[in-house]
C-alpha positions in Angstrom: 27.7 3.0 -1.9 27.5 4.7 1.7 24.9 7.1 2.3 24.8 9.5 5.2 23.1 8.6 8.4 20.1 10.8 9.0 21.0 11.6 12.3 19.5 15.1 12.1 16.1 16.3 10.7 15.6 19.6 8.9 12.8 22.0 9.5 10.8 21.5 6.2 10.4 18.7 3.6 12.0 19.6 0.5 10.3 19.0 -2.8 10.4 15.5 -4.3 13.6 14.9 -6.8 15.9 12.2 -8.0 15.6 8.6 -8.8 12.3 7.3 -10.3 12.6 3.6 -11.0 11.4 2.1 -14.5 11.1 -1.4 -13.0 11.5 -1.9 -9.2 11.4 -5.3 -7.7 10.8 -6.4 -3.7 13.0 -8.8 -2.6 12.9 -11.0 0.6 10.1 -10.0 2.6 11.0 -13.0 4.7 14.4 -14.6 4.6 14.2 -17.5 2.6 14.1 -21.0 4.4 17.4 -23.1 3.7 19.0 -20.4 1.5 22.1 -18.5 2.2 23.9 -15.6 0.8 25.1 -17.6 -2.2 21.6 -18.4 -3.1 20.3 -15.1 -2.3 22.9 -13.5 -4.7 22.3 -16.2 -7.4 18.7 -15.7 -7.2 19.1 -11.8 -8.0 21.5 -12.2 -10.9 19.2 -14.7 -12.4 16.1 -12.6 -11.9 18.1 -9.5 -13.5 18.9 -11.7 -16.4 15.2 -12.4 -17.0 14.0 -9.0 -16.4 16.6 -6.2 -16.4 15.5 -4.0 -13.2 16.9 -0.6 -12.1 15.6 -0.7 -8.4 16.0 -3.6 -5.9 14.0 -3.1 -2.6 14.9 -5.1 0.1 12.9 -6.5 2.7 13.3 -5.5 6.5 13.5 -8.6 7.7 16.9 -9.7 6.2 19.9 -10.5 8.3 22.8 -8.4 8.6 24.6 -10.8 6.4 22.0 -11.4 3.7 21.6 -7.4 3.5 25.4 -6.9 3.2 25.4 -9.6 0.5 22.6 -8.1 -1.3 23.9 -4.7 -1.2 27.1 -6.0 -2.8 25.0 -7.5 -5.7 23.2 -4.4 -6.2 26.3 -2.4 -6.8 27.4 -5.4 -9.1 24.3 -5.2 -11.1 24.4 -1.5 -11.1 20.7 -0.9 -9.4 19.8 1.4 -7.0 19.1 -0.2 -3.4 16.0 1.0 -1.2 15.1 -0.5 2.1 11.8 -1.8 2.4 10.1 -0.4 5.5 6.8 -1.0 7.0 5.4 1.7 9.3 2.2 1.5 10.9 1.9 -2.4 11.2 3.7 -4.7 13.7 6.0 -7.7 12.8 9.8 -8.0 12.2 11.8 -5.5 14.4 8.8 -3.6 15.6 7.5 -4.3 18.6 5.0 -1.5 19.8 2.6 -2.0 23.0 -0.6 -3.6 22.2 -2.1 -0.3 23.8 -1.3 1.6 20.3 -3.4 -0.6 18.3 -6.2 1.2 16.1 -9.4 1.1 17.8 -12.7 0.3 15.9 -16.1 1.5 16.0 -16.8 -1.4 18.6 -14.3 0.4 21.1 -11.9 -2.5 20.4 -8.6 -3.2 18.9 -9.0 -3.8 14.9 -7.6 -7.3 14.5 -5.0 -8.3 11.8 -6.0 -10.0 8.7 -5.6 -13.6 9.6 -4.7 -12.3 13.0 -1.1 -11.6 11.5 1.0 -9.2 13.4 2.3 -7.7 10.1 -1.4 -7.0 9.1 -2.2 -5.3 12.4 -2.3 -1.5 12.5 -1.2 0.8 15.0 -2.4 4.5 15.3 -0.6 7.3 13.5 -1.7 9.7 16.2 0.3 8.2 18.8 3.6 10.3 19.7 5.0 7.3 21.5 4.6 5.2 18.1 5.8 7.9 15.9 8.9 8.4 18.1 9.6 4.7 17.6 9.0 4.7 14.0 11.3 7.5 13.1 14.1 5.7 15.2 13.1 2.5 13.3 13.5 4.2 10.0 16.8 6.0 10.8 18.6 2.7 12.7 17.6 0.8 9.2 20.0 3.1 7.3 23.0 3.1 9.8 24.6 0.4 7.9 25.1 2.9 4.8 24.1 0.6 2.2 21.0 2.2 0.7 20.0 5.1 -1.6 16.3 5.3 -0.6 13.6 4.0 1.6 10.4 2.4 0.3 7.5 3.0 3.3 4.8 0.2 3.2 1.9 -0.2 5.4 1.1 3.6 5.6 -2.4 3.5 6.5 -5.3 2.8 8.6 -6.8 -0.6 8.6 -9.4 -0.5 5.8 -12.3 -2.0 8.0 -14.1 -3.7 4.7 -14.0 -7.3 6.3 -16.5 -5.7 9.0 -17.3 -1.8 8.5 -20.0 -2.1 11.5 -16.9 -2.9 13.8 -13.6 -2.3 12.2 -13.5 1.3 10.8 -11.0 3.0 12.7 -9.3 4.9 14.4 -11.4 5.8 17.8 -8.6 5.7 20.3 -8.1 8.5 22.8 -5.2 9.8 21.2 -7.2 10.2 17.9 -9.8 11.6 19.7 -7.7 14.2 21.2 -6.2 15.1 18.0 -9.3 15.2 16.3 -10.5 17.6 18.9 -7.5 19.8 18.5 -9.0 20.4 14.7 -12.4 21.0 16.0 -13.7 17.7 15.0 -15.6 15.9 17.8 -14.6 12.1 17.2 -16.7 10.6 19.8 -19.9 12.0 18.2 -18.7 10.9 15.0 -18.2 7.5 16.1 -21.9 7.7 17.6 -22.9 8.8 14.2 -21.4 5.8 12.5 -22.9 3.6 14.6 -26.4 5.4 14.2 -25.9 4.9 10.4 -24.9 1.3 10.8 -28.3 0.5 12.8 -30.5 1.8 9.9 -31.4 -0.2 7.1 -29.7 0.9 3.5 -27.4 3.5 5.4 -24.5 1.5 4.2 -24.9 3.0 1.0 -24.1 6.5 2.5 -20.9 4.8 4.4 -19.6 3.1 1.3 -20.0 6.0 -1.2 -18.4 8.3 1.3 -15.3 5.8 1.7 -14.9 5.4 -2.0 -14.7 9.1 -2.3 -17.9 10.5 -3.2 -18.6 13.8 -1.0 -22.2 13.0 0.1 -22.0 13.4 3.8 -20.4 16.2 5.4 -19.9 14.6 8.9 -18.5 11.7 7.1 -16.2 13.9 5.0 -14.8 15.8 7.8 -13.6 12.4 9.3 -12.2 11.1 6.2 -10.4 14.2 5.7 -8.9 14.0 9.5 -7.8 10.6 8.8 -6.1 11.5 5.5 -4.2 14.2 7.4 -3.2 11.8 10.0 -1.3 9.6 7.6 0.1 12.6 5.7 1.6 14.1 9.0 3.2 10.6 9.6 5.0 10.3 6.6 6.1 13.9 6.6 7.9 13.5 10.0 9.4 10.2 8.4 10.3 12.2 5.2 12.2 15.0 6.8 15.3 13.6 8.2 15.5 11.2 4.8 15.0 14.4 2.5 17.6 16.2 4.7 20.2 13.5 4.1 19.3 12.9 0.5 17.5 9.6 0.2 15.2 8.8 -2.2 11.5 8.0 -1.3 9.0 5.7 -2.3 5.7 4.9 -0.9 3.3 1.9 -1.3 -0.2 2.9 -1.8 -3.9 1.6 -2.3 -5.4 2.0 -5.8 -7.0 5.4 -6.2 -10.5 4.3 -5.8 -9.8 2.6 -2.5 -7.0 5.1 -1.1 -9.4 7.2 0.9 -10.9 4.4 2.8 -7.8 3.7 4.5 -6.7 7.5 5.2 -4.4 8.3 1.9 -4.7 11.4 -0.1 -2.7 10.5 -3.1 -2.2 13.9 -4.4 -0.9 15.2 -0.5 1.5 12.3 -0.2 2.8 12.7 -3.9 4.3 16.2 -2.6 6.2 14.0 0.0 7.8 11.3 -2.4 9.8 10.6 -5.3 7.4 8.1 -6.5 4.4 6.1 -5.4 3.8 2.6 -6.2 0.2 1.7 -6.4 -1.4 -1.7 -5.5 -3.2 -1.9 -8.6 -4.1 -5.7 -7.6 -7.5 -6.2 -9.7 -7.4 -10.1 -8.9 -5.9 -10.2 -5.5 -7.8 -11.5 -2.8 -5.9 -10.2 0.2 -5.7 -6.7 1.9 -5.1 -3.9 -0.6 -6.4 -6.4 -3.3 -8.8 -4.5 -5.3 -10.9 -8.1 -5.6 -10.6 -8.4 -1.9 -11.6 -5.0 -0.8 -14.5 -4.6 -3.4 -16.0 -8.0 -2.8 -15.9 -7.2 1.0 -17.9 -3.8 0.3 -20.2 -5.6 -2.0 -21.0 -8.1 0.7 -21.5 -5.4 3.2 -24.0 -3.8 1.0 -25.7 -6.8 0.0 -26.1 -7.8 3.6 -27.8 -4.2 4.5 -30.4 -4.3 2.0 -29.3 -3.4 -1.5 -29.8 -6.0 -4.1 -27.1 -7.4 -6.6 -28.0 -4.9 -9.4 -27.9 -2.0 -6.8 -24.8 -3.0 -5.4 -23.0 -3.2 -8.6 -24.5 0.0 -9.9 -23.2 1.9 -6.7 -19.5 0.5 -7.1 -19.7 1.2 -10.7 -20.8 4.9 -10.2 -18.7 5.6 -7.4 -15.5 4.4 -9.0 -16.0 4.6 -12.5 -14.6 1.1 -12.9 -16.0 -1.8 -14.9 -17.3 -4.5 -12.5 -18.6 -8.0 -13.6 -22.2 -8.7 -14.4 -22.6 -10.3 -11.1 -21.4 -10.6 -7.5 -20.4 -14.2 -7.9 -17.9 -13.6 -10.6 -16.6 -10.7 -8.6 -16.1 -12.9 -5.6 -14.6 -15.6 -7.6 -12.6 -14.1 -10.0 -12.1 -10.3 -9.4 -11.7 -7.6 -12.1 -10.5 -7.5 -15.5 -7.1 -5.6 -16.6 -8.9 -2.5 -17.7 -9.5 -1.8 -14.0 -5.6 -1.2 -13.8 -5.6 1.0 -16.9 -8.6 3.1 -15.4 -6.7 3.3 -11.9 -3.4 4.7 -13.7 -5.3 7.1 -15.7 -6.6 8.6 -12.6 -3.2 9.4 -11.5 -2.4 11.4 -14.5 -2.1 14.5 -12.5 1.2 16.3 -12.1 0.6 16.9 -8.2 0.6 13.0 -7.7 4.1 12.5 -8.9 5.5 9.6 -10.7 3.2 6.8 -10.4 4.6 2.9 -10.6 2.1 0.1 -11.1 1.9 -2.9 -8.9 1.7 -6.1 -11.1 1.1 -9.3 -9.3 3.1 -12.2 -10.6 3.2 -14.6 -7.8 0.8 -17.5 -7.9 -0.5 -18.0 -4.1 -3.5 -20.1 -3.9 -6.6 -18.6 -2.7 -5.0 -15.3 -3.2 -3.8 -14.9 -6.7 -3.6 -16.7 -9.9 -0.6 -16.3 -12.2 -2.5 -16.6 -15.4 -0.1 -15.7 -18.3 -2.9 -14.5 -20.4 -4.4 -12.2 -17.6 -0.9 -10.9 -16.5 -0.4 -10.0 -20.0 -3.3 -8.0 -20.1 -2.4 -6.2 -16.9 1.1 -5.5 -18.0 -0.4 -3.8 -21.3 -2.8 -1.9 -19.2 0.0 -0.4 -17.0 1.6 1.1 -20.3 1.1 4.6 -19.2 2.7 4.4 -15.7 6.0 5.9 -15.3 7.2 2.4 -14.2 6.1 -1.0 -12.9 6.8 -2.9 -9.6 6.3 -6.7 -10.2 5.0 -8.2 -6.9 5.5 -9.4 -4.4 8.6 -11.1 -3.9 11.1 -11.5 -6.7 12.3 -14.8 -4.8 9.1 -16.5 -5.3 8.5 -15.1 -9.0 8.9 -17.5 -11.9 11.3 -16.6 -14.6 8.4 -17.2 -17.3 6.6 -14.3 -15.6 9.6 -12.2 -15.6 10.2 -13.1 -19.3 6.8 -12.0 -20.1 7.1 -8.6 -18.4 10.6 -7.9 -20.2 9.0 -9.0 -23.5 5.7 -6.7 -23.2 7.2 -3.9 -21.3 10.7 -3.3 -22.9 9.9 -4.7 -26.4 6.4 -3.8 -26.4 5.6 -7.1 -28.2 2.2 -9.0 -27.9 2.8 -12.7 -27.5 
């Protein structure tokens, strides 16, 4: 079960190859309170009995004892073990300098969602941070338990909660890096502020963030951000590839990926597989309901009426939105959203795509409604695989049974 320690890096990143999960599960984002190794192993065996998975993604906060026990259980179950490793956010074992945080349009560090450190994002153009991140990835694999790494939080903050302040990053390192590529980032910042000051200019900003090439200045900035994230992932991937580790990425859904600096085609060249956060009913960062609700609110507050907001979102994304903003804000989007996002990724250069399927009930964030989950599982049928989300520790066995029946057996209940 031992893997080589990635102590050296190669000069190039080889083409992706190797293991692609059919069903991967994420486990122990946080060590469960009051549960020890016996309970952790028992839950894994029980979950696997209800939903046979081939890949286990273990959280970065697991204690060494839990890590060892989970690794032993993975061998017993015959599943691949990946380390779940966030990159550009804080929390856990990463203690970056607060001076490295992403800087927003207002010149201030962009706050984390609910002021949580694990949702506070740092600048991918900071060389000191990149050194720390590479060492973090390397040290996490020294135990020799893992066959791969699942890289999470590989993005800029989305900024949809307050685009006038939180679009990022405009730190001095980004300004320097952009300047080396012929982009005047300080001038671009002033241009964005100018657009924000004009009634209805929000339309230009949102359409650009959602991938429409309508403003050459905004396009150059969005391209720079995607290149910044790509360089960061390429640096992390190089030593992993050199030593035979598999690589999976956690990315936004295609309609939203550009607004956080993710070019799925370019990232697909660096990975064996990509999990998409296709979360149509999730009201938290990366959830499609959350991000689109925020954008809709921003457009409405900047002079567009309800029909204009929904028409803009439909045209920019080619997705089906509810007939009114209240429904979007309260219920999110339907299962067909997931199917259309998977369809957008049916291009060879994107590599194998796994659909994220939220199954956990979290009040105010996601409702584990069986009939809606059933529709989402069916909508993910054309993905290479699925990732029940988020933590299998908290996922009910009934939901796992539903996934098994629909995904493996193809039955409608």
